[in-house]
C-alpha positions as CSV (number, residue, x, y, z in Angstrom):
1,M,83.7,91.3,101.9
2,V,84.5,87.8,103.2
3,I,83.8,86.3,106.6
4,L,86.8,85.1,108.5
5,E,86.5,83.0,111.7
6,Y,88.9,82.7,114.5
7,E,88.0,80.5,117.5
8,G,84.3,81.1,117.0
9,I,84.5,84.9,116.4
10,E,83.5,86.0,112.9
11,I,84.9,89.2,111.4
12,D,84.2,90.7,108.0
13,R,87.3,91.6,105.8
14,C,87.2,93.6,102.7
15,L,89.6,92.0,100.2
16,A,89.9,95.2,98.2
17,C,91.2,97.5,101.0
18,G,92.1,95.1,103.8
19,G,89.7,96.8,106.2
20,T,88.0,94.8,108.9
21,W,84.5,95.2,110.4
22,F,84.1,94.0,114.0
23,D,80.6,93.7,115.3
24,T,80.2,95.1,118.8
25,G,82.5,93.3,121.2
26,E,84.4,91.3,118.6
27,F,87.5,93.5,118.6
28,E,87.6,93.5,122.3
29,E,87.2,89.8,122.5
30,M,89.9,89.1,120.0
31,V,92.4,91.4,121.6
32,A,91.6,90.1,125.0
33,G,92.3,86.6,123.6
34,A,95.8,87.8,122.8
35,G,96.4,88.7,126.4
36,A,95.1,92.3,126.8
37,D,92.8,93.2,129.7
38,L,89.2,93.3,128.6
39,H,88.3,96.3,130.8
40,T,91.3,98.3,129.6
41,I,90.4,97.6,126.0
42,R,86.8,98.7,126.5
43,G,87.8,101.8,128.4
44,F,90.4,102.8,125.8
45,L,88.0,102.3,122.9
46,H,85.2,104.2,124.5
47,S,87.4,107.1,125.5
48,T,88.6,107.8,121.9
49,E,88.1,111.3,120.6
50,E,85.6,111.7,117.8
51,S,86.7,114.1,115.1
52,G,83.3,115.1,114.0
53,A,84.0,113.8,110.6
54,T,82.3,110.7,109.2
55,F,83.3,107.8,107.0
56,G,81.1,105.5,105.0
57,P,78.0,103.7,106.2
58,C,77.8,101.1,109.0
59,P,77.1,97.7,107.4
60,R,74.4,97.1,110.0
61,C,72.3,100.3,110.2
62,R,73.8,102.4,107.3
63,K,74.4,105.4,109.5
64,N,77.7,107.2,108.8
65,L,80.6,105.9,110.9
66,K,82.3,108.4,113.2
67,I,86.0,108.8,112.8
68,C,87.7,108.3,116.2
69,F,91.4,108.7,117.2
70,L,93.4,106.2,119.2
71,G,96.1,107.4,121.5
72,K,97.0,110.7,122.9
73,D,98.6,111.9,119.7
74,G,95.6,110.8,117.6
75,S,97.9,109.1,115.0
76,V,95.6,106.1,114.4
77,K,92.0,106.5,113.2
78,I,89.3,103.9,113.5
79,E,85.7,104.3,112.6
80,R,82.8,103.6,115.1
81,C,79.1,103.1,114.5
82,P,77.2,105.9,116.3
83,A,74.5,103.3,117.2
84,D,77.3,101.0,118.7
85,H,77.0,98.2,116.1
86,G,80.7,97.9,115.8
87,L,84.1,99.2,114.6
88,W,85.8,99.5,111.2
89,V,89.5,99.2,111.2
90,R,91.2,100.2,108.0
91,G,93.8,97.7,106.7
92,E,96.6,100.2,106.8
93,V,96.0,100.9,110.5
94,M,95.3,97.5,111.9
95,E,98.8,96.8,113.1
96,A,99.2,100.3,114.6
97,S,95.8,100.0,116.4
98,L,96.8,96.7,117.9
99,K,100.2,98.2,119.1
100,F,98.3,100.3,121.6
101,F,97.6,97.2,123.7
102,H,101.3,96.2,123.8
103,L,100.7,92.6,122.6
104,N,103.2,90.1,121.3
105,P,103.1,90.5,117.5
106,A,103.8,86.8,117.2
107,H,100.6,85.8,119.1
108,P,98.3,83.8,116.8
109,V,95.4,86.3,117.2
110,I,97.6,89.3,116.2
111,R,99.1,87.3,113.2
112,F,95.5,86.4,112.1
113,L,94.3,90.0,112.3
114,T,97.4,91.5,110.5
115,H,98.0,88.8,107.9
116,S,94.7,87.3,106.9
117,S,93.8,89.3,103.8
């Protein structure tokens, strides 16, 4: 894992898989910085459906992350800490997860999140 910083926000990126760990509020803050409404982002993230399945441990508390689905069709999975320490977004779904917020892919925040591996 390496720490990447963008305008004062630190995120943790796995160089092996391209996955990114966002501490609580970091994903929302970064996406809001690209023009999305903060309340919409939070509402959307907290209304995701949990699958009941788990994925690896939270880097903060070591509890198994809960697999959640974004969107009505459930096509994009993210992992959320059950103790609300943050989100894990797999490298292969980062771009798809950001598309839910209808942001300009050329915006510097989006380019940073999708191309800084």
